[in-house]
BAKEKE-634889 format. One line per field, with one value per residue (C-alpha): residue number from 0; residue in one letter; chain; z, x, y. Coordinates in steps of 0.5 Angstrom, whole numbers. Layout:
residues N
resi <- c(NUM ...)
resn <- c(a ...)
chain <- c(A ...)
up <- c(Z ...)
east <- c(X ...)
north <- c(Y ...)
***
This chain:
residues 757
resi <- c(0 1 2 3 4 5 6 7 8 9 10 11 12 13 14 15 16 17 18 19 20 21 22 23 24 25 26 27 28 29 30 31 32 33 34 35 36 37 38 39 40 41 42 43 44 45 46 47 48 49 50 51 52 53 54 55 56 57 58 59 60 61 62 63 64 65 66 67 68 69 70 71 72 73 74 75 76 77 78 79 80 81 82 83 84 85 86 87 88 89 90 91 92 93 94 95 96 97 98 99 100 101 102 103 104 105 106 107 108 109 110 111 112 113 114 115 116 117 118 119 120 121 122 123 124 125 126 127 128 129 130 131 132 133 134 135 136 137 138 139 140 141 142 143 144 145 146 147 148 149 150 151 152 153 154 155 156 157 158 159 160 161 162 163 164 165 166 167 168 169 170 171 172 173 174 175 176 177 178 179 180 181 182 183 184 185 186 187 188 189 190 191 192 193 194 195 196 197 198 199 200 201 202 203 204 205 206 207 208 209 210 211 212 213 214 215 216 217 218 219 220 221 222 223 224 225 226 227 228 229 230 231 232 233 234 235 236 237 238 239 240 241 242 243 244 245 246 247 248 249 250 251 252 253 254 255 256 257 258 259 260 261 262 263 264 265 266 267 268 269 270 271 272 273 274 275 276 277 278 279 280 281 282 283 284 285 286 287 288 289 290 291 292 293 294 295 296 297 298 299 300 301 302 303 304 305 306 307 308 309 310 311 312 313 314 315 316 317 318 319 320 321 322 323 324 325 326 327 328 329 330 331 332 333 334 335 336 337 338 339 340 341 342 343 344 345 346 347 348 349 350 351 352 353 354 355 356 357 358 359 360 361 362 363 364 365 366 367 368 369 370 371 372 373 374 375 376 377 378 379 380 381 382 383 384 385 386 387 388 389 390 391 392 393 394 395 396 397 398 399 400 401 402 403 404 405 406 407 408 409 410 411 412 413 414 415 416 417 418 419 420 421 422 423 424 425 426 427 428 429 430 431 432 433 434 435 436 437 438 439 440 441 442 443 444 445 446 447 448 449 450 451 452 453 454 455 456 457 458 459 460 461 462 463 464 465 466 467 468 469 470 471 472 473 474 475 476 477 478 479 480 481 482 483 484 485 486 487 488 489 490 491 492 493 494 495 496 497 498 499 500 501 502 503 504 505 506 507 508 509 510 511 512 513 514 515 516 517 518 519 520 521 522 523 524 525 526 527 528 529 530 531 532 533 534 535 536 537 538 539 540 541 542 543 544 545 546 547 548 549 550 551 552 553 554 555 556 557 558 559 560 561 562 563 564 565 566 567 568 569 570 571 572 573 574 575 576 577 578 579 580 581 582 583 584 585 586 587 588 589 590 591 592 593 594 595 596 597 598 599 600 601 602 603 604 605 606 607 608 609 610 611 612 613 614 615 616 617 618 619 620 621 622 623 624 625 626 627 628 629 630 631 632 633 634 635 636 637 638 639 640 641 642 643 644 645 646 647 648 649 650 651 652 653 654 655 656 657 658 659 660 661 662 663 664 665 666 667 668 669 670 671 672 673 674 675 676 677 678 679 680 681 682 683 684 685 686 687 688 689 690 691 692 693 694 695 696 697 698 699 700 701 702 703 704 705 706 707 708 709 710 711 712 713 714 715 716 717 718 719 720 721 722 723 724 725 726 727 728 729 730 731 732 733 734 735 736 737 738 739 740 741 742 743 744 745 746 747 748 749 750 751 752 753 754 755 756)
resn <- c(m l n l y a m k k i r l s a f t l g l t s m i g q i i i i r e l i v v f y g n e l s l g v i l a i w l f w t s v g s g l v g r i v d k i s i r k t l l s a t q i i t s i a l p l n i f l v r n i r h v l d i p t g k i i g f a p m f t a c l v s l s a i c v l l g f t f t l i a r l s s e n s a q p s k s i g n i y l l e g l g a s v g g i v y s f f l v q e f s a f h i a l m a g g c n i l t s v f f n r n v f q l a y l a a i l a a f v f d w p l h l d k f t r s m q f a p f k v v k s a d s i y g n i t i t k t g k d y s f y e n g f l m f t s n d e l t s e e s v h y a m l e h p a p k n i l l i g n g q g g s l a q i l k h n v d k i d y v e l d p l i i s l a e k f m p g v k s k k i n t l n m d g r l f v k q y s s k l r g d k d l p p p y d v v i i n l p d p y t a m l n r f y s l e f f r e v k t i l a k d g l f s f s m s s s e n y i n p e n a a y l g c i y n t l k q v f g e i k t l p g d n v v f l a s e k s g l l t y d t d i l i k r l k e r k i k s l f v r e y y l p f k i n p l r i k y i e n t l r e f g g k k i n k d f r p i g y f y n m l l w m t l f s a g r g f l p y i g f l n i y s l s a v i f l i f i l l f l a q k f f k p s f r a p v a l s v a t t g m s e i s f q i i v i l a f q s l y g y m y y r i s l i l t s f m i g l v a g s f l i n r q l g h i k n e r t l y l k t q g l i c i y p l a l p l i f m y l s r l e s l k s a e i g f m l l p i i a g f i g g f q f p l a n k i c l n a p e n a g k t t g f l y g i d l l g s s i g g l l i g l l l l p v l g i v w t c v l l s f i n t m a l i l l f s n r r y h n q l c)
chain <- c(A A A A A A A A A A A A A A A A A A A A A A A A A A A A A A A A A A A A A A A A A A A A A A A A A A A A A A A A A A A A A A A A A A A A A A A A A A A A A A A A A A A A A A A A A A A A A A A A A A A A A A A A A A A A A A A A A A A A A A A A A A A A A A A A A A A A A A A A A A A A A A A A A A A A A A A A A A A A A A A A A A A A A A A A A A A A A A A A A A A A A A A A A A A A A A A A A A A A A A A A A A A A A A A A A A A A A A A A A A A A A A A A A A A A A A A A A A A A A A A A A A A A A A A A A A A A A A A A A A A A A A A A A A A A A A A A A A A A A A A A A A A A A A A A A A A A A A A A A A A A A A A A A A A A A A A A A A A A A A A A A A A A A A A A A A A A A A A A A A A A A A A A A A A A A A A A A A A A A A A A A A A A A A A A A A A A A A A A A A A A A A A A A A A A A A A A A A A A A A A A A A A A A A A A A A A A A A A A A A A A A A A A A A A A A A A A A A A A A A A A A A A A A A A A A A A A A A A A A A A A A A A A A A A A A A A A A A A A A A A A A A A A A A A A A A A A A A A A A A A A A A A A A A A A A A A A A A A A A A A A A A A A A A A A A A A A A A A A A A A A A A A A A A A A A A A A A A A A A A A A A A A A A A A A A A A A A A A A A A A A A A A A A A A A A A A A A A A A A A A A A A A A A A A A A A A A A A A A A A A A A A A A A A A A A A A A A A A A A A A A A A A A A A A A A A A A A A A A A A A A A A A A A A A A A A A A A A A A A A A A A A A A A A A A A A A A A A A A A A A A A A A A A A A A A A A A A A A A A A A A A A A A A A A A A A A A A A A A A A A A A A A A A A A A A A A A A A A A A)
up <- c(85 80 80 74 73 73 68 63 63 62 56 53 53 50 44 43 43 37 34 34 32 26 24 25 22 15 16 17 12 6 8 8 1 -2 0 -2 -8 -5 -9 -5 -2 1 4 6 10 13 15 18 22 24 27 30 34 36 39 42 46 48 49 52 55 57 62 67 67 73 77 76 82 79 72 72 72 67 62 62 61 55 52 52 49 43 42 41 37 31 28 30 26 20 20 21 15 11 12 12 5 8 14 10 5 -1 -6 -9 -15 -13 -12 -5 -4 1 7 7 7 12 17 15 17 23 26 24 27 33 38 36 35 42 45 42 44 51 52 50 55 60 59 59 66 69 67 70 77 83 77 79 72 69 63 61 63 58 53 53 52 46 43 45 41 35 35 36 30 26 27 26 19 17 19 16 9 8 11 14 8 3 8 12 11 15 20 21 22 27 31 32 34 39 42 43 47 51 53 55 59 63 66 70 71 70 69 66 60 58 58 54 49 48 47 42 38 38 36 30 27 28 24 20 22 20 13 13 16 11 5 9 10 3 1 5 3 -5 -4 -8 -13 -12 -10 -13 -10 -6 -5 -2 -5 -3 -8 -5 -5 -12 -11 -17 -17 -22 -25 -30 -34 -33 -28 -26 -23 -17 -15 -8 -9 -16 -22 -27 -32 -34 -38 -45 -45 -52 -53 -47 -50 -57 -56 -51 -57 -64 -65 -64 -68 -74 -74 -75 -82 -80 -73 -71 -64 -59 -51 -47 -40 -36 -36 -42 -39 -40 -47 -50 -51 -55 -59 -61 -63 -69 -72 -74 -70 -69 -61 -55 -49 -44 -37 -31 -24 -20 -22 -18 -23 -29 -25 -23 -30 -33 -28 -29 -36 -43 -43 -49 -51 -56 -57 -59 -52 -47 -40 -35 -28 -26 -25 -32 -31 -29 -35 -39 -35 -36 -43 -45 -41 -45 -51 -49 -47 -54 -60 -65 -62 -65 -61 -61 -61 -66 -61 -54 -50 -43 -41 -34 -30 -29 -25 -19 -15 -15 -17 -23 -24 -26 -33 -35 -33 -37 -36 -37 -44 -46 -44 -48 -54 -53 -54 -60 -67 -72 -74 -68 -64 -56 -54 -47 -45 -40 -37 -40 -42 -49 -50 -45 -41 -35 -33 -28 -33 -38 -34 -32 -39 -41 -36 -39 -46 -45 -42 -48 -53 -50 -52 -59 -65 -67 -62 -64 -59 -60 -56 -52 -45 -45 -49 -53 -54 -60 -60 -65 -67 -74 -78 -82 -79 -75 -78 -77 -84 -83 -90 -88 -82 -85 -90 -86 -81 -88 -90 -83 -83 -76 -74 -68 -65 -64 -67 -75 -81 -78 -71 -73 -77 -71 -66 -71 -72 -74 -70 -64 -65 -66 -59 -55 -58 -57 -50 -48 -51 -48 -41 -41 -36 -38 -32 -34 -30 -28 -23 -18 -19 -20 -21 -26 -20 -16 -22 -22 -15 -16 -22 -17 -12 -17 -17 -10 -11 -6 -11 -16 -16 -13 -20 -21 -14 -16 -18 -12 -9 -10 -5 -4 -2 3 6 7 11 15 16 19 23 26 27 31 35 36 39 43 46 48 51 55 56 57 59 54 54 50 43 45 44 38 35 37 32 26 27 27 21 17 19 16 10 9 8 3 -1 -1 -3 -8 -11 -11 -14 -20 -21 -20 -21 -16 -12 -6 -2 -3 -1 6 7 6 12 16 15 18 24 25 25 30 35 34 35 41 44 43 47 52 54 55 58 65 63 59 62 57 54 51 47 45 43 39 35 34 31 26 23 22 18 14 12 7 3 2 0 -7 -8 -6 -11 -16 -15 -14 -20 -24 -21 -26 -21 -19 -12 -10 -11 -7 -1 -2 -1 5 8 8 12 17 18 18 23 27 28 30 35 38 39 42 49 49 49 54 59 58 59 65 71 76 76 78 71 67 64 63 60 55 53 51 47 44 42 39 35 32 31 27 23 21 19 15 12 9 7 4 1 -2 -4 -3 -7 -13 -13 -11 -13 -9 -9 -7 -2 2 2 5 10 12 12 17 22 21 24 30 31 32 37 41 40 42 49 54 60 61 68 73 68 65 57)
east <- c(11 14 21 25 26 19 17 23 19 12 15 19 12 9 14 13 6 7 12 7 1 4 7 1 -4 1 1 -7 -8 -4 -7 -14 -12 -11 -18 -22 -17 -15 -20 -21 -28 -24 -19 -23 -27 -21 -18 -25 -26 -19 -20 -27 -25 -19 -23 -28 -22 -19 -26 -30 -26 -21 -26 -25 -18 -19 -22 -17 -12 -7 -6 2 0 -6 -1 3 -3 -5 2 2 -5 -2 4 -1 -7 -2 0 -7 -10 -6 -9 -16 -16 -13 -19 -24 -27 -28 -31 -36 -37 -34 -31 -24 -24 -31 -32 -34 -40 -40 -44 -39 -33 -36 -38 -31 -27 -32 -30 -23 -21 -25 -20 -13 -16 -20 -13 -9 -13 -14 -7 -6 -10 -8 0 -3 -6 0 4 0 0 2 5 6 4 -1 -2 5 6 1 3 10 6 3 10 13 7 8 16 15 10 15 20 16 14 21 24 18 18 26 28 22 18 24 27 21 14 8 8 16 14 8 13 18 13 10 17 18 11 13 20 17 12 17 19 12 10 14 11 13 9 13 19 16 13 20 23 18 19 26 25 20 26 31 27 23 16 13 15 12 6 6 6 0 -5 -4 -6 -12 -13 -13 -17 -19 -13 -6 -2 5 9 7 12 11 15 15 9 4 3 4 1 1 -4 -4 -10 -8 -2 -4 -2 -6 -2 -5 -3 -6 -11 -13 -13 -7 -7 -7 -2 -5 -11 -10 -16 -14 -7 -9 -15 -10 -6 -8 -14 -9 -3 -8 -11 -4 -1 6 7 15 16 11 10 7 5 3 2 7 8 1 2 2 9 9 3 6 13 8 8 15 16 23 23 18 19 16 14 13 13 14 20 18 12 17 22 16 13 20 20 13 12 16 20 19 26 28 33 27 24 27 24 24 22 19 12 9 6 13 16 11 11 19 19 14 18 24 21 18 25 28 23 28 27 22 16 18 12 7 3 2 -2 -4 -5 -7 -14 -19 -19 -21 -16 -14 -7 -10 -14 -8 -7 -14 -14 -14 -7 -4 -8 -4 3 1 -1 6 10 6 9 4 1 1 -5 -7 -10 -13 -19 -24 -30 -36 -42 -43 -50 -53 -49 -53 -53 -47 -43 -45 -43 -37 -35 -37 -33 -27 -29 -31 -24 -21 -25 -21 -15 -15 -19 -21 -24 -26 -29 -30 -35 -35 -34 -28 -29 -23 -22 -17 -15 -11 -10 -9 -15 -17 -12 -17 -22 -28 -27 -26 -23 -17 -16 -16 -12 -6 -7 -6 0 4 3 0 -2 -8 -13 -19 -17 -18 -22 -28 -28 -27 -33 -37 -33 -33 -41 -44 -50 -46 -42 -48 -51 -45 -44 -51 -51 -44 -48 -54 -52 -45 -43 -40 -35 -28 -23 -17 -11 -14 -21 -21 -28 -27 -25 -31 -36 -32 -34 -41 -41 -38 -43 -49 -46 -49 -55 -52 -50 -56 -60 -55 -52 -58 -56 -48 -50 -52 -46 -42 -39 -45 -50 -45 -43 -50 -51 -44 -47 -54 -50 -46 -52 -55 -49 -48 -55 -54 -48 -51 -57 -54 -47 -43 -35 -30 -28 -34 -32 -25 -27 -31 -25 -21 -25 -25 -18 -17 -22 -17 -11 -12 -15 -9 -5 -10 -9 -2 -1 -6 -3 4 2 -1 5 10 8 7 14 13 19 17 10 12 16 10 7 13 14 7 9 15 12 7 13 16 9 8 15 15 8 10 16 12 6 8 9 3 -1 -7 -8 -15 -11 -6 -11 -15 -8 -7 -14 -13 -7 -11 -16 -11 -7 -12 -12 -5 -4 -7 -3 3 2 1 8 11 8 12 19 24 28 24 29 26 19 20 23 17 12 16 15 8 6 11 7 0 3 6 0 -4 1 2 -6 -7 -3 -6 -13 -11 -9 -15 -20 -16 -18 -16 -11 -16 -19 -13 -16 -23 -21 -15 -19 -24 -20 -16 -22 -26 -19 -19 -27 -26 -20 -25 -30 -25 -22 -28 -32 -26 -22 -28 -33 -31 -24 -27 -33 -31 -23 -17 -18 -26 -24 -19 -24 -29 -24 -22 -30 -31 -25 -27 -34 -30 -26 -32 -35 -29 -28 -35 -35 -32 -33 -26 -26 -30 -33 -31 -31)
north <- c(25 20 19 20 12 11 17 14 8 11 15 9 6 12 12 4 6 11 6 0 4 7 0 -4 1 1 -7 -8 -3 -6 -13 -10 -7 -14 -16 -10 -8 -1 3 10 8 2 6 11 6 3 9 12 6 5 12 11 5 8 14 9 6 13 17 12 6 11 14 8 10 15 9 4 3 -2 2 0 -7 -6 -2 -8 -13 -8 -8 -16 -17 -12 -16 -22 -18 -16 -22 -25 -19 -21 -28 -25 -20 -26 -30 -25 -27 -34 -32 -28 -33 -29 -33 -31 -26 -23 -16 -14 -10 -4 -7 -13 -9 -4 -10 -13 -7 -6 -13 -14 -7 -7 -10 -7 0 0 -3 2 8 6 5 12 15 10 12 19 18 15 21 26 22 27 31 39 40 35 38 39 31 29 34 30 23 26 29 22 18 22 21 14 14 18 13 7 10 12 5 1 5 5 -2 -7 -7 -9 -14 -18 -21 -18 -23 -22 -14 -16 -20 -15 -10 -15 -16 -9 -8 -15 -12 -5 -9 -12 -5 -5 -12 -19 -26 -33 -31 -25 -30 -35 -31 -27 -34 -36 -30 -31 -39 -36 -32 -37 -43 -37 -39 -33 -34 -41 -38 -32 -37 -41 -36 -33 -40 -40 -33 -35 -41 -45 -43 -46 -40 -41 -35 -29 -23 -16 -10 -3 -2 -8 -15 -19 -26 -31 -37 -43 -46 -52 -49 -42 -37 -31 -25 -21 -14 -12 -17 -14 -19 -16 -21 -29 -32 -35 -29 -28 -24 -19 -18 -17 -12 -8 -7 -9 -4 2 -1 -2 5 8 7 5 5 5 8 6 8 2 4 -2 -9 -11 -18 -20 -21 -14 -13 -20 -17 -10 -14 -17 -10 -10 -4 0 1 0 4 0 3 -1 2 -5 -9 -14 -16 -16 -21 -26 -26 -28 -33 -36 -34 -35 -28 -23 -22 -17 -11 -7 -7 -1 -3 3 2 8 12 12 19 22 19 23 29 29 28 33 38 36 37 44 46 44 46 43 36 32 28 21 17 14 11 11 6 6 -1 0 -1 4 10 7 10 17 15 11 17 21 17 20 27 33 35 28 28 35 32 25 30 33 27 24 25 30 23 20 17 15 9 7 3 3 -2 -2 -7 -10 -9 -4 2 5 12 11 8 13 19 15 14 21 25 22 22 30 31 27 32 38 36 32 34 27 21 14 9 2 -1 -8 -10 -5 1 3 10 12 20 24 31 29 29 23 19 15 10 6 2 -5 -6 -1 -5 -12 -10 -7 -14 -18 -13 -14 -22 -21 -28 -27 -31 -26 -19 -22 -22 -25 -21 -14 -12 -15 -10 -4 -5 2 0 -1 5 9 7 8 15 17 14 19 25 24 21 23 29 35 35 35 30 34 33 37 35 28 27 21 16 19 17 10 9 11 5 0 2 0 -7 -8 -3 2 8 8 14 18 21 26 30 31 38 40 38 45 50 54 49 46 53 54 48 49 56 54 49 55 59 53 52 60 61 55 58 64 61 55 59 54 54 56 49 47 51 48 41 43 46 40 36 41 41 33 33 39 36 29 33 37 30 28 34 35 28 28 35 32 25 30 34 29 22 17 16 11 14 21 20 16 22 27 23 22 30 31 27 31 37 35 33 40 43 39 40 48 48 43 48 54 51 53 60 62 68 68 61 63 69 64 58 63 65 58 57 63 59 53 58 61 55 52 58 58 51 52 58 54 49 53 56 49 47 52 51 48 44 38 37 44 43 36 40 45 39 36 42 43 37 40 46 43 38 43 47 41 39 46 46 39 40 47 45 39 44 49 43 39 43 37 32 26 28 27 20 23 29 27 21 25 30 25 21 27 29 22 22 29 25 19 24 28 22 19 26 30 24 20 26 33 33 29 33 40 40 42 49 49 44 48 54 50 47 55 56 51 53 60 58 55 61 65 61 61 68 70 65 69 64 61 58 53 48 42 40)
***
């Protein structure tokens, strides 16, 4: 029997593992986002491979734990290796482009992206998964209730992850570099390892970490690795904010600003800054009040001021972008500019709500310009949705106009690009009565509700250009007739009508970023030929496939007569898939309704872990007193079937609340409920499957591994495919259907004892 002191050491190790896993995951994902530009495909691949390797470490490598006698020494060794692996992993990720021979600035294809994640995440994730199984096995040694001991480890690991998420989001990310944070997490692991085995290396490593902080070596290492990452460009500044990494490079006299590896703007890029502004401004006969969302520091603000406007409301989410731009570029100073550091979508939503509440208040804006990247993520997709277009229409004056641009091609638009542009075009048509499109490498969309306001007449636009005495290098007399060429306009309009899909881009069905992913994949031939099959991805066809799989499993269960533990293992996998899907769905709904607020989303993720800890705590207190585990497990599975059906109704209710605070509290509670169900189910499943203490490592590793594998599959399929194509409502219905099939398999199996999973 383990004494109290030994159990405390093991529990501290579980807490440290959760803390390290959460902090390490956030750091490495942020680093990989800089490499891959953070689109949903890259995020899905990163999360899927992270969970896959962790499941390998827990389920496969963890199977050897039961056969090892020196488990405490091994645990100490894994904690030491983890402390070293974290900073080395950051170094590897920042140099992955050079390892794969991919130049800076070049978009990474799917195959290199997959390879990079597979290689860079393998060691650290296998190590973390293996450590969980090892700690679980140690906690069950000579325990009278091994399943309860393992449940406590699951609880403490979740508690450590919760604390890690909170500490990182609210403190560490604002004060320290990635290497600082990695060394802190490493120091925690070294200190914990001392409880199980002491050696000279631990003391030397702790001394090295202390010296590193005294002499600020992590900061120098951070600068050095960033310089290597962006070579051959000269890095003059790299800084992290709560929203991501901002890196500035210098070529000659020009500065280029990168946000999470994505090029935002380059100084003295007159063509881009002029085109982002002047087409919209010239289309309006007298623009006075302007709203600009995003990227004003790249030259757009200076170009707007050439039109002698009265006021510019400039909305930029990250204040670090503005402060760094003012440091390295000539500042744009004017009393006409009102800078707001907040989410642009939230600003428009709140303003439109205010106008709807006060009918006597006139809409303020003559021109609204969205100066953001294409909707290559779900977060950016919110600025190209039906709901956002309606909100913009509310804040526009009667003769106001709305403008944004999207990536295209100068002379040829392929079917994937046409479907992508056509989706947004058709969405825009649902809101505005008149739309004009200006072709080019970036198609400019102009929309207004006032008939006759927008024009393709270059004579009118050139006249306004001269009357306003605007001095420009590109958008001028010789360029406008080329840009607004009748043949080129006819080509793009015909293309959008012929190839543009009829699907509408909505907040709760973000098909826009899915089309963007297909377009991105065609750059590497990966997505070509997929477009015609999108129509087959519907709730009916997917339900039919799931039902067929269920029938096969049901017949196999009837024929082979496996133990009750077999459908339990399957339900653990479907629960893992569902739990991560619930997190993605709640985050997407929250972003869509209230804008991207970093702290709130970090709280949503942490709320899930809090729910998981609460569920684990409750079931662990009851494990020794449960008389009918099968019935309780069936009831828990039933809750997982009901929860996704309730989500769309709850979202609808929260969206109608006038109090933003009340709605936020509602969104914080939803992940707690989901986490509670998952945290309650796993220890119960472990008790059902664990028939002997000597098999604790094998059983726990298998269940934890299959839970993570289900999460890996769910994160990839739900986030990348089902949510954008089916939308939130039908995705929730499908998740309920999958879990219901698992419930039927559980209910129909009556063999409860005498077999392992």
